ZAMARGU-4260 file (C-alpha; in steps of 0.2 Angstrom, whole numbers, plus 5000, padded with zeros to 4 digits):
<rodrens>
0) 4981/4935/4976 | 4967/4945/4974 | 4953/4943/4961 | 4947/4961/4958 | 4947/4975/4947
5) 4951/4993/4954 | 4950/5010/4947 | 4955/5026/4954 | 4949/5043/4946 | 4960/5058/4942
10) 4960/5075/4937 | 4950/5090/4944 | 4943/5086/4961 | 4926/5096/4967 | 4919/5095/4984
15) 4901/5093/4987 | 4898/5112/4987 | 4906/5114/4970 | 4922/5122/4976 | 4939/5116/4972
20) 4945/5101/4982 | 4962/5100/4991 | 4968/5086/4978 | 4965/5098/4964 | 4974/5112/4973
25) 4989/5100/4976 | 4990/5094/4959 | 4990/5112/4952 | 5004/5118/4965 | 5014/5103/4960
30) 5011/5107/4941 | 5017/5125/4944 | 5033/5118/4953 | 5037/5105/4940 | 5034/5116/4925
35) 5045/5130/4934 | 5032/5143/4935 | 5037/5142/4954 | 5057/5136/4953 | 5067/5130/4967
40) 5067/5143/4981 | 5052/5153/4974 | 5040/5161/4987 | 5023/5153/4986 | 5008/5165/4989
45) 4999/5165/5006 | 4985/5153/5009 | 4973/5167/5009 | 4979/5172/4992 | 4978/5154/4985
50) 4961/5152/4992 | 4955/5167/4983 | 4962/5161/4967 | 4955/5144/4968 | 4938/5149/4975
55) 4940/5137/4990 | 4941/5138/5009 | 4959/5141/5018 | 4958/5124/5026 | 4957/5117/5009
60) 4973/5126/5005 | 4980/5121/5022 | 4978/5102/5019 | 4986/5103/5002 | 5001/5112/5008
65) 5002/5101/5023 | 5003/5085/5012 | 5017/5094/5001 | 5026/5099/5016 | 5026/5080/5022
70) 5032/5075/5005 | 5046/5087/5005 | 5041/5098/4991 | 5039/5113/4999 | 5047/5121/5015
75) 5035/5131/5027 | 5042/5142/5041 | 5033/5153/5053 | 5034/5171/5049 | 5046/5167/5034
80) 5031/5160/5023 | 5031/5146/5011 | 5043/5142/4998 | 5047/5129/4985 | 5061/5116/4993
85) 5078/5119/4986 | 5082/5100/4986 | 5065/5091/4987 | 5065/5075/4997 | 5055/5061/4991
90) 5046/5051/5004 | 5035/5036/5004 | 5023/5031/5018 | 5017/5013/5016 | 5006/5003/5027
95) 5005/4984/5026 | 4986/4981/5021 | 4976/4969/5032 | 4965/4958/5021 | 4952/4955/5035
100) 4950/4975/5036 | 4949/4976/5018 | 4935/4963/5017 | 4925/4968/5033 | 4925/4987/5026
105) 4914/4983/5013 | 4901/4975/5025 | 4905/4957/5021 | 4910/4944/5035 | 4927/4939/5035
110) 4933/4921/5036 | 4951/4912/5036 | 4956/4894/5032 | 4974/4887/5034 | 4978/4877/5018
115) 4995/4870/5023 | 5010/4874/5035 | 5026/4867/5032 | 5044/4871/5040 | 5056/4866/5027
120) 5075/4870/5021 | 5073/4886/5010 | 5072/4882/4991 | 5087/4888/4980 | 5077/4902/4972
125) 5071/4909/4989 | 5089/4908/4997 | 5095/4918/4981 | 5082/4930/4983 | 5084/4934/5002
130) 5103/4930/5003 | 5099/4916/5015 | 5113/4903/5022 | 5113/4885/5014 | 5103/4877/5027
135) 5090/4891/5032 | 5073/4885/5038 | 5058/4894/5032 | 5040/4891/5036 | 5029/4890/5020
140) 5011/4895/5024 | 4997/4894/5012 | 4979/4900/5016 | 4963/4907/5010 | 4953/4923/5014
145) 4934/4923/5011 | 4922/4937/5008 | 4907/4929/5016 | 4908/4912/5007 | 4917/4918/4992
150) 4936/4915/4990 | 4943/4932/4989 | 4962/4930/4991 | 4974/4915/4991 | 4990/4919/5001
155) 5007/4909/4998 | 5019/4915/5011 | 5037/4911/5015 | 5044/4916/5032 | 5062/4916/5037
160) 5062/4907/5053 | 5080/4914/5059 | 5072/4932/5057 | 5056/4927/5067 | 5060/4913/5078
165) 5043/4914/5087 | 5034/4909/5071 | 5040/4890/5073 | 5027/4889/5088 | 5012/4898/5078
170) 5000/4885/5071 | 4991/4898/5061 | 4975/4888/5063 | 4966/4903/5069 | 4977/4918/5066
175) 4981/4923/5049 | 5000/4926/5045 | 4996/4943/5037 | 4989/4950/5054 | 5001/4939/5065
180) 5017/4946/5056 | 5011/4964/5056 | 5008/4963/5075 | 5024/4953/5079 | 5037/4961/5068
185) 5042/4980/5066 | 5041/4985/5048 | 5057/4993/5041 | 5057/4991/5021 | 5048/4981/5007
190) 5047/4979/4990 | 5030/4978/4981 | 5027/4970/4964 | 5009/4971/4956 | 5004/4961/4940
195) 4991/4952/4931 | 4992/4933/4928 | 4981/4917/4922 | 4975/4906/4936 | 4983/4889/4935
200) 4973/4873/4940 | 4978/4872/4958 | 4975/4891/4961 | 4959/4891/4951 | 4953/4876/4963
205) 4956/4887/4977 | 4949/4903/4971 | 4934/4893/4964 | 4936/4900/4946 | 4940/4893/4929
210) 4958/4889/4924 | 4965/4903/4914 | 4955/4916/4922 | 4963/4933/4927 | 4970/4936/4944
215) 4978/4951/4952 | 4994/4947/4961 | 5001/4957/4974 | 5020/4951/4978 | 5027/4958/4994
220) 5045/4955/5000
</rodrens>
């Protein structure tokens, strides 16, 4: 669980030179496609024409178009030009975030602390959630991640031992489960849920905050 506030700006994006940024170009192209100004199969103007219209470098247009191509919104073919995709494909590229990297990127030292590690029979709610057999064993790991000396994130993790047998031999006294799993297990699919909550007494104690204070919760399966 993170205790933080995040804000991402949206809208018109300008580069340092005052020209239109690629995000604004991408947003405008998407707007024209969604509003049917450019319907499915419609030929999109060349990069040079768009660069002139938006008052930016051709490289800026190319970057926006590459992202739209990767997302399946447009079709780009050599000599045939660029068209709005007939059947756009929605894609999502996800990376499992590493809390160490997130903390160290701010210039603050990272520290990890194991709170508890128990191998148990999966509780009923977890067996139902993951469709596990009756006597399935899971490793329940709870730990803290620090930014300097300040608690940054409390991690409460359940690991299916049958899916990752080698986890039974990992004490997690030095390695945190976040990094260990990313390195040990291939990522295929996931479910992410984010919400706000009020810290209970136990969580407040771990994070060094008052009971009832708001925390940001990231739940990943």
